[in-house]
C-alpha positions in Angstrom: 17.0 15.8 -19.9 14.0 13.6 -19.5 13.4 11.1 -16.7 10.9 8.3 -17.3 9.3 6.6 -14.3 6.7 3.9 -14.2 3.5 4.9 -12.5 2.6 2.6 -9.7 -0.8 2.6 -8.1 -0.5 3.0 -4.3 -1.8 0.3 -2.0 -1.5 -0.6 1.7 1.7 -2.6 1.1 3.7 -0.4 -1.2 2.8 2.8 0.8 3.6 1.4 4.2 7.0 3.1 4.4 5.3 6.5 4.0 2.3 6.1 6.2 -1.2 4.8 6.0 -3.9 4.9 3.4 -7.4 5.7 4.4 -10.1 4.3 2.1 -13.5 6.0 2.4 -15.4 3.1 0.8 -14.1 0.8 3.6 -14.5 3.4 6.4 -18.2 4.2 5.6 -19.1 0.5 6.0 -18.0 0.6 9.7 -19.9 2.2 12.6 -19.0 5.8 13.2 -17.2 6.7 16.4 -20.0 9.3 16.9 -23.2 9.7 15.0 -25.6 12.5 15.6 -28.5 14.2 13.9 -26.4 16.3 11.6 -23.1 14.4 11.2 -21.2 11.1 11.4 -17.6 11.1 12.7 -15.0 8.3 12.5 -12.1 9.2 14.7 -8.5 7.9 15.0 -8.5 6.3 11.5 -4.9 7.2 11.0 -2.4 8.2 13.7 0.8 9.5 11.9 4.1 9.3 13.8 4.6 12.9 14.8 6.3 13.8 18.1 3.5 16.2 19.0 0.8 13.5 18.4 -1.9 13.7 15.8 -4.8 11.7 14.5 -6.9 11.8 11.4 -10.6 11.0 11.0 -13.5 11.6 8.7 -16.4 13.8 9.4 -19.5 13.4 7.2 -22.1 16.2 7.3 -25.7 15.4 6.7 -27.7 17.8 4.5 -29.7 20.3 6.6 -30.9 23.9 6.6 -28.8 26.9 7.4 -29.5 26.9 11.2 -27.7 25.5 14.2 -28.6 24.6 17.8 -25.1 24.4 19.3 -21.4 25.0 18.8 -18.2 23.4 20.1 -14.9 24.8 21.3 -11.5 23.4 20.7 -9.2 25.2 23.2 -6.4 22.8 23.3 -6.8 20.7 20.1 -6.0 22.3 16.8 -8.3 21.2 14.0 -8.3 21.5 10.2 -11.3 20.7 8.0 -10.7 19.9 4.3 -13.8 19.4 2.1 -13.5 16.1 0.1 -16.7 16.4 -1.8 -18.8 19.6 -2.0 -18.6 22.8 0.1 -19.4 23.7 3.7 -19.8 26.8 5.8 -18.1 27.1 9.2 -19.8 29.5 11.7 -17.2 31.1 14.0 -17.9 32.7 17.3 -15.4 35.0 19.1 
């Protein structure tokens, strides 16, 4: 059995029932929530309807050497990082 379906390009209107669409080309034209020497961060771009609460943002790393001058700790806020373009290294301290 073969099922044929028409492919429809997603857009803000036809995807609304499933959630939100985040467009990088539009986001990067706006001012980041936080901008520092080594990164830009846009927070709360998408807030899915989950009972536990959740938000999605974009984090853009700026090219630099393999050194660091500080770390941060997320004790009560789980975080996941997915590379969109290229690779990155995450230093971990226990």
